[in-house]
N, C-alpha and C positions, 0 to 999 in steps of 0.2 A: 276302235282308237280311242283313243284320252283326249279329254277338252282338258287342255293348259290356259293357265290366264297369266302374264305380263303386266307390268305396267312399268313407265319410266317419268321421273317427274319436268315436270315441265320449266324447271331452274334454271337450265346453262346447257350448252354445246353435250353431244356425244364426242368423246373424247377414244383414245386409240383401247381404251382398257377396254370400254363396250364395245369395240369392233370385234377385236380380237377373240372378247370371251363370250358375253354371252350369243351375243347377234349374229356373232358366225354360225353358231346354234341354232341359233332363230331359225336359219336359212332353211336348216334341215328340216328343222319341228313342224315346220308350217306346211309343212308336204303332208307330214303324215300323219299331222294328230286337228282335230278343229281346237282352231288356235283363235283367242281374244289379244289382242296385243294394244296399251290404248295410254295416251299422254294422261300423267297423276293431274292434274290442274289444280283442282280440290286439296292433294297432298301439300300443294307447291306452298300454298296458305298458310300450315303451321306453322315453317319456320319462316316467310316471305309476305305478308297479310297484307303489304301494300307497295304488289310489285312495279314498277316501271311501266313496261309495255309486258301485259298478261297476255294478249290477245299474239304477239307478236313472240311472244318465249313459246306460245305451242305450237306455230307454223314454222319457226324455225325447228321441233323438236321433230315433227309433225314429218316436214321435209326430208330430216337427217335420217327417220326411219323408214321416208318410203328410198332413198338413194341408199341405202346400205343394203338395198332389195328385199327388204319387207312386204311381200305382195297381196293388193287388199280387194283380188279376185281371186285367191285361195283363202287367205285369213282373213278376222275379222278387227279395221284400225279405226279406232274411235277415240273420241277426247272423252272424260271422264263428270265431265257437266252435263255433257249431250245425255246421260242414262239418268232420270232423277228417281228413279225404281234403286239405284245406290244407295239414295240418302235414307230412303223410305225407312231400305232392311236393314240400313247404319243407325238408324233411330231406332227397330227394337232389336236388336244385337246389344244397343246399351245398357237398355232394361237387363240384361243378365249380365252384365259385365260388373266387375267388381272395381271401386276404386283401389282398391289397396293391391291387388294383382296386377292393376295395370299403373302403378306410381311404383312397383318393383321392377317393371321393363328394363334392361341395358342401356337401351335405347332414349327413352325417357327422360331418365338421369342423365343421358351424357348431354342431350340435346337443352337442359336447365343449366346445367353449369356451362353451357357456349352462349345461350340465348338469355342471361336469367333474367331481363329486364320483359321479356314474351313466354312466360310461365302462362299458357296457353290454353283451356280446352282441349281443344283442336289437337296439341300434341301429346294431352292423358290418353287420348281417344286415337290416337291416329290406325296401333294394332288392331281396332276395333271396323274403324273406315278398310283396313287392309282384306280384313276378315271377311268383311261385304262386297267388296269388290271383286272378290275369291268366289266365294259358294254362292256366288246370284249368280254362277254361273255352272255352277255345279262342277265346280275345275277340278280335277282328281290328280293333277301335277301343277306345279309353281313351281319355272325356275327360277331361283333363287342364294346368293351370295350368301356368304358366313355371318355377315353379320344381320341376316335379314332371317335366321333358321328360327332364332325367338320367335320374332313375329307366326313366322309359319306356323307354326305350334300351338299361339294363341290362337290361329286360324282353327287347328284342330280340335281344341277346345271347345271355342263357342259353337263347331257345328256339332260336337258331341256333345255338349249342352240344351241345345237347343232339339237335339233328339229325345234323350232323354226327358226334360222337360214336361216332353209332347205326350210321348211317349209311341215318338213317330221312327223312322229310321228313313229321314229326309235326306237330309245334307250328307254328301259323302265330308271323310277325313283326309282333305288333299294333303297327298306325300311330295316331297323337293323330286324334281323330274332330276334323273339320274340321263347323262347325257354319254354314259357306258366308257368313259374316258376323263382321263385327268384333267381340269378345264385350266386355261391359259394362265398366268397372273401375269400382268403386265404393272412395272415397277415404275411411280414416277420422277421424276428429272431434282429431287432433294436428298434420295442417296437414300428415303426409307420410305419404307411400305408398298402398298400399289396406288396405281394412278386413278384418280378420282378431285370431283370434281369441286368437294370440300375442301378437300387437301392444296388448294392450287398448283398443282404439280403435273398440269395433267398439256397434251396436245389433242390436240381436237382438232376432229374430220372437218372440222368450217374454216383451221387456220389458213391464212397464208402463205405459200413460202418461204416470203420473209419472217413470220413470224416464227415458225419452226426452228428455220437456221438459229434466231435470237436465242429462242426456249434450250434449243439443244446445244449452244454454245456456252450455255449459262450451264448448264450440267453442272453437278458437285463430281466432281474426283479426288486425286491423291495427290500428292507430289511422286507417286511412280514407282513399280517394284526396285529393288536395291539388290536386289539375289533372283537368279534365278531358280524359277520352281516354289516362287513368293505366289504365295495366295494372294486374290485379290481381295480388297476391301469391299462394304458391301453398295458406296455407288456404285464404283468400278462395275463390280457385277451388275448392278442393276443397268448399263448401259450394255454392255453383252448382252444381255436378254432381250434388251431390244430387238438388235441387234440380229441377234436370231430368230427372232419373229417377223425383221420387216428386210432385212440384206439378202443375198446370197448364197450360199455357204462357203464360197471361195472366198469374200470376202471376211465371213466369220477367220476361217483358218487362218489368213494370212493375216490380223489385227492379235488373234491368237497366239500366235509365232514370236510377232513383237514383242506382245507382252512376256512371252515365257523369257526370250531373252533377255530384256528389261530395255529393246531400243523403241519401245512404244510411244507414239508420239499423241496425246490426249487430244491438240488438236485436228491430228489427222483423223482420231476416229471420226472428233461428231462434226466433222465435213462430212465425211462418208455419210452414218449415220442421219445425217440432216438431211440429205438428198436424197436417202435410201427411205425415210418415209412419203418426205415430198411426194417423192415416183406411189405408193399405195397409197395416201391420201390424196395428188391432185383429182382421178379422174371422179372422187366420190364430192368433190367442194366441186366438183364442176354440173353434178347433176343435183348437188342442194339448189345450189344458185339456179339450174335449169325448172328444178320443182316448183322455189318459191317465187318465179317471174309467170308461174298458168293457178294463178286463181281458179280460173273455172275447174284444174283438175283438182286442186286442192277440196274443193267445194265440194266437188263429185263422190270423193274420198270419204270424208266426214260424213259428209248425206246418209248414203250406204253405210257405214262405218253405223251409223247411230243407229238406221234403222235395223240392221241385222242383231246389234248389242242388244238395242230396246224389246225385240222380239224373245229372246233369251230373256231377260229380266225381268219381263210383265209379267210370263208367267211363271215364272219363281214366285213375284209378291202375290200373284192370285193365288198360290198354292199357300203361300208361310201363311196371307190374312184367313185363310180357308180353314186350317191347323189349328193357326190360334185363337181363334173362333170368330172373327168379323163376317160377319154375310149380310145380305143384303134384308133388309125385309119384303 
């Protein structure tokens, strides 16, 4: 059984890409491994240092995690800031993380380009905090997207550096979790790239049917095929990709044939796509609302999650202190 750690920032709602990508695999993963799923509320402060409603954001993402099927009775589900041991390990790892290597990370360069008025130390040391989140539970596997591969490699580097510096074989060097199949890449509605919070091109699990219809009807298309057999443009291909994920195969076949014969009406395709997305998300949205209204349940989940996470983290910190040389008199 592998130990797996995964976190999601508390800066926005989960979208279809999260659900059909990572979360669909998490449901299987939690039954086969020792899993830690956390809400990364400290990480959120690197780009949102003064959130309008930090507690509300955390509560929302937690409810969405649970509504999607993450089981707190099987996995450890917790809030990052409820485990202070993470911050102690973050401090200790920072002592052996070098400014030059942190400045060279792709994500840091991108963040300072997008947030030139908020180039803070947290942005620079983001990979160190991410490493602390992972290795404090001595994780061997981490489910990461392409954009996080460099951070995972840095986590491996920090773990290896600690082991080498203190002459121990203590921290595992975690690998990316292999789901054994090609991961689903859910495209956005703007005609380019994947669906994402920062891109503003997503359909969220908490969106109302009215919001979903409006978003889908505004999705980018083109003027339509001019000759039979013409390949669809990227924006249209993205709509068909979404349809293949949420719609019945017969629906996909119908619109594919309409496109091939140059008879397609994009308005009809979008209306159908919107209704099929609503069919998928409505039960989840109802469950989210139900969980959000049950503060007693949420309190129980986070209390139990913090207890389990701290049990794991405090053991690591005790042993790390001993390795470094901190001992009681």
